[in-house]
N, C-alpha and C positions, 0 to 999 in steps of 0.2 A: 504493500500500500504506500502511495506517495506521501511523504511527510509534508506538512504545511509549515514552512519556515518563513521567518519574516526578518529581513535585514536589508541594508542598502549598501552597495559597493560604491566607494569613492576613491578616485585617483587624483593625485596632484603631480606636478613636475618632479617631486622628490620621493614619492612613495605610493603605496597601495594600502587601502584601509577598508574595513567593513564596520558599519554601525549596526550593532546587534540590539534589536528591540528587547529581546528576552533579558539580557544581562544589563541593559542600559549603558553599554560601554562602546568605545571605539577600539577596534582591534587592528593592529598593524599586521599585514600579511605580505607574502612574497608575490611576485608577478604571476607565477604559476597558480598559486592558490586563488589569487584575485580573478584570473581568467575563468577558472572553473566555477567559482562562487557567483560570478557575474552571469554565467549561463544558467545557473540554478535560479538566480533572482529573476531572470527574464523567461523562466519556464522553458529553456532550450535544452535542459539536461535533467534527467531524473535524479531525485535525491538519493534513492536507494543504491545507485551505482557509484556514488561519490565517496571514495575513501578519505578525501580531504575534508569533506563535511563531517564524516564520522569522527575523524581525529579531533576536530574542534568540539564536537558534542561530547566526546569522552572527557573533555576538560570543562564541561558545563557551560559551553558557549554555542551560539547558533542552534540552541535546542528547539525542537518542534514545540510550538506553543500556540495554543488557540485561546484567545479571549472568549470566555463563555457568554458574557453579557455586557452590553453597554449600559452602564448605570453610574450616575454621578455619586461620589462617596458621601455627599451630604444629603442624599435623597431621603434616607430614613429619619433624618433629624429636622426636616423642613418645618413640621408643625411646631416643634419646640422653638426653633430659631426665630420664626416670624412672630411667635407669641411673646418671646421674652428677650430677644437679642438684637432688635433693630438698633442700628448705630448712626445712621444719617438720614435726616429729613430734608428734602429739597422741595421748596415751595415755588411754584411758577406764579409769582405774584401778579404778572401781567403778560399778555401776549402782544401788547403794544410796543412799538419801538420808534424812536425819533430818527433812526437811520434806516437806510435801505442798502445794506452791504450786499455786493453781488453774489458772494458765496454763502450767505447766511442760510441755515436750514429752513428759516421761515421766509426767505426772500424771493421765492419763486423758482430758484434754480433746482430745487429738489421736489420730489413727488409728495413727500409725506407731511409737510407742515406749511402753514401760511400765517402771516400776520393777521391779527383780528383786533377789534377794539375791546376785547374782554379783559377784565381784571379780576383778581381773586377778592372775594369779600372777606371782611374780618371774621365773620361767623364761620366761613369755611376754613379759614386759617386756624381759628381756635380749635375746631373739631379735628383738624389734621394734627395740630400740636398735641392735643389730648390723646389722640390715637397713638402717636409716636411715643409719648411718655409712658402710656399704659403698656406698651409692648417693647419697652427697652429696659425692663426691670433689672436685668442682669448686666447691662452695659454701663460702665462707669463714666466713660468719656463720650459725650454726645456731640454731634455736629448738626447744626441747623443752617441751611443754605438758602439763599435767595437767588432766583433765576427768572429769566424773561423769555422773549422780549427783552426790554431794558428795564431791569428791576427798580432802578432809581426813579423811574416815572411813578412808582407807587411807594415812595419813601415813607409816606404816612403809615401804610400797612406794615412796612418793615419795622418801624419804630413800635407800633402796637404789638407786633409779634415778639420782639425782643423783651418788651416789658412783660408780656403775658408769660413767656418762658421763664423769665427771672422770678416771677411770682409763684410759679407752679412746679418748677424743677426742685427736686428734693436731694440736696447734698451731693450733686454731681457737677463735674466740670462741663461747660458747654462752649464749644467753639462756633462762632458765627462766620459764615463766608458769603461773599457776593461776587458774581461775575458781571462786569459792567463795561460799557464802551468808553467810559471815562469822560464823556462830554458834559455831564450834569453835576460835576463835583463842586458844589457851592461850599462856602465856609461852614454853613450849618451841617451839611452832609459829611464833610471832612471831620468835623468835631464829633459827630455821632459815630462814625466808623472808628475813630481813634478811641473814644470813650469805652466802647465795648470790644475793643481789640479785634476787630474783624480781620479775617484773612481776605484780602481784596485782590482780585484778578482783573487787570485792565487789558483790553484788547488794543494792541499797537503793532502794526505790521512792518515797521522799519522806517526807512526814509520817507519824506513827504511824497516823493514821486510814487513809491511803491504802495504806501499806505492809502493815499488818496485815490489810487487806481480802483480800489474795491470798497473802501469804507467811507461812505458819503451820507450827508443829510438827504432828506427827501427832495430837497431842491437841486441836488446834484453836486452841491459844494462839498469839498473835501473836509475832513475832520481833524487832520493832523495837527494844525496849529493850536486849536483849542485844547486838545488832549495833552500836548507837550506843556502848554502853559499851566494846565491844571495839575499835572504831575509835579512840575517845579514848585508851584505854590504849595502843594500838599507837603512836599519835602521840606520846604522852608518853615512851614508852621509846625510840622511834627516829624522832625528828621529821624528820630529813633523808631517811631512807628513805621514810617515808610521803608526804612532799611530792613526791618524785621518782618513786616506783615504784608507789604505790597509786592505783587508779582505782575509781570507783563506776559501776556500770551500773544505770540506772533504766529499767525496762520501763514504757512508757506505754500503758495500756490504755484503750479507749473507755469503760470502766466508771468510770474514775477522774475526779476533779475536777482538771483541769489547774491551776487556781489554787492548790490545796493543795500540789501537787507543786512548782510553781514557787516559791511563797512559802517553802516549807521550805528549798529549796536556796539561795534568795537570802538567807535569814536565817542560814544555817549558818556559823558562824565557825571550824569545824574543817576545812573543805574549801575548796580554791581552785576557781575556775570551770573551769580546764582539767582538773581531776580528775574531772569528771562527764560521762558519756556517756548520752544518751537514746536508747533503742531502742524502736521501735514493736512492739506485739504482733504476732507472725507469724500471718497468717490462712490459711497453706497447711496443708492436712491436718486442719483442724478437723472434729470430728464434727458439731457444730452451728454454725450461723452466729452470729456475735457482733453484736448490735445496736449500731450506732454512733450515739450520741445527737447530736441537732442542736446542743446546747450545746457538745459536744466539738469538732465541726467548726468552729463559729463562732469559738471561742476560738483554735484552731490557725490558722485563716485570718487572723484579726485580728493575731496575733503575727507571722505570716509577712509580712503587709502592713507592719508596723512594721520588720521586717528590711529590706525593700526601701527604705523611707523612710530608714533609717540608711545604706544603701549610696549613696543619693543626697545624703547630707549634710544631710537635713532634720531629723533627730532624732539624739540621741546614741546610740551603740551600747549604752551601759550600760542604756538603757531597754528593750532588746529581750530577750524571754524566752530563757532558756537552753535552752528546749525546741526552739527553731528556729534558734539562732545558727549551728549547724554547716552549715546549708543554704547559707550564703554561699559556701563553698568549691565546692559543686556548681555554683552559678550562674557563678562565675568560671571554672571548668573548661570549661563550655559556651561561654562568651564567647571564651576563647582558642582553642578548637577551631574555632569558626566563623570567627574572624579569620584563621586559617591557610589556609582554603579548600583542604582536601585532597580531591582528586578520588577518587571511589569506584572501587575495583578491580573488574575483571571476575570475579575469583575472590574471594569475600567471605563473611563470616560475622558475625553480630552479636557484639559485644565482651564479652558477659557471662561465658562460661566461661573459667576459668583451666585450666591443664593438670591434670586430676584427679590428686591424689596428689603432684604435684610441689610445688605451693605449700603444701599442707596435707595431710599423710597422716594420716588418722584411723584408729587401730587400736582396735577395741572389745574387750571382755573375752573374746570368743571367738576373737580373732586374725584377724578379718575386716577388710579394708581398705576405706575409703570416701574420697571426694574431700575431705570436710571434716566437721566436727562438725554442720553445719547440715542435711545431707541425711538422709533416712530410712534407718534400718538395715534395708533390704530388699534382696532379691536383685537387683532392677533397678538399684540404685545401688552394689552391691558391685563393687570393682575388683580383687579378689584376696584372698589369705590369706597368713598368715605362712609357711605350708608351701609354697605354690605361687608366691609372689611376686606382683608386679603384673601383671594381665592387660592387656597393651598394647592388644589388640583392644577390650576394654571401655572403656579410657581414651579411645581415639579415638572410639568411639561416643558417649560422654557429652560429649566435647569438641565434637563436631559435632552437638549437639542440634538445630541449625537445620535439619538434613536432614529432620527430622520434617515440617516445613512448607516444604520447599525451594521449591516454585513460588511460594508466598505471599511468602517472604523475598526471592526474586529481584525481585519487583515492589514490595516495600515501600519507601515513601518514607522511613521512619524507621529503616532497618537500621543506619545509622551512629550512631544515638543509643540503640539497644537494648542493655541490659545483662543480659538474661535468662540465668539458668543453671538447672540442675536443682533447686536448692534451692527454686525458686518453683513447681515442678510437683508435682501430686499423682501418686502412683504406687500407687493403691489396688487396681488390677487386675493388679498384678504386672509392669507395664511402663509406659513413658512413651508416652502416646498423642498422636497428632496433634491430636485434638479438644481435649484438655486444654491443650496448648501454645497453640492458637489462641485460647483464652479469655484466656490471659495476654498473648498478642500484642496483643489489643484494648486491654487496660489499659495496655500498654507504649506503644502509639501515642498513646493519649489523654494519657499523662504527657508524652511527647515534645512533643506539640502545646501542652500547657499551659506547658511550660518555654520553648518558642520564643516564645509569646505574651508571657510574662512578661518575657523578656530583651529582646524588641523594645520593649516598653512602657517599660522603665526606660532603654533606650538613647535612645528618643525624648525622654526628659526630661533627657538629658545624661550618662548613666552611661558612664564609661570607666575602664579600668584599664591599668596598665603591663603589657604583654604578658610581660615577664620577671619581674614581681613575683609572688613565691610567698607 
């Protein structure tokens, strides 16, 4: 009987390797071993005829291993977790916005959301806060976040909510956060954010040229100047708060000139490096495809190459673009994971989904619950309402999104490296479809293969880190 083995052969200019799903390790092999194992991987040679495969299996490597069931490890604890362990409440205080950014998920570029004139009532906000506090009994550090639209358009409700939380929370630390476009930062709002030590995220996409290309008022006028003036004023009034609690989010679009974005933040003297996050434009749910320019790809790949050189000690880290510097933590995470050689479980699921609603309970202006602010506000991803509570059955369904492609996941060599969740899936036909998931699966496997190749390559050149170094 033919064995069902699951591994991936990888060759570099310096050597031959096999990633073994069973043992969770990368194995260095000879060219002869590689050629035969590659044929087995591609089903061009029978496993029972391979002495090379048998020799590895005698060492508890490349062992025939079938995952019996696709099931998320938190599945059996969902009832308990959503009843007692909620950790973050995200209130969509308004769907209104004073800007019309070209790439905004509400701005018409995407299928799933649109700006409206709706705002959350204080009554709904109170019910949401009550629900959150009642179901976070065993969570010590709580997070309450304000989202939009542009949340500062409803600053009155934000103040009411903070006051209400302060009056009703019992002996727990609460962190408040807000995501804002930065155009409405008056003295009064700055004072409020500083007083309650908000973690504030402001959208700023780089230089005036690049920022104003996408982030505009309804009139079409760019917003760069007013945001820069507001940030500088904020820093002058509350320098300690701004340095510790204010962050910038720069959305990097393929339409933009990376050099302009990078040069702007490198030259900015009012922000520290650690205050800037770079976020790629989301390509899920777009009405029309976005053309990714060749120059954009070349620039990103070149800067990533410099990051690898810095990790090998060949160049100084200061010369690496801020656009890619955060990728180092992902490379280190994969390095540590493979070094620990964790064997795959017979009951398994890819690691992407968190428990919907438990990690981030998003409540929209209509009182509908969603797993987080990144998923579409559509029935297929709704996990309950303020009146009915959390739908545990729906939470388990979304948590176990891998069941859509169960047979493929059971046989996938990259299941341990997959981080897919529903925020990456289109839901344009009213439900999550196997066909749509399989499209993302292909890109996820390609990304995993690229990451393994890259890590192997730098390890060949001497890369090592302390396993306990964080």
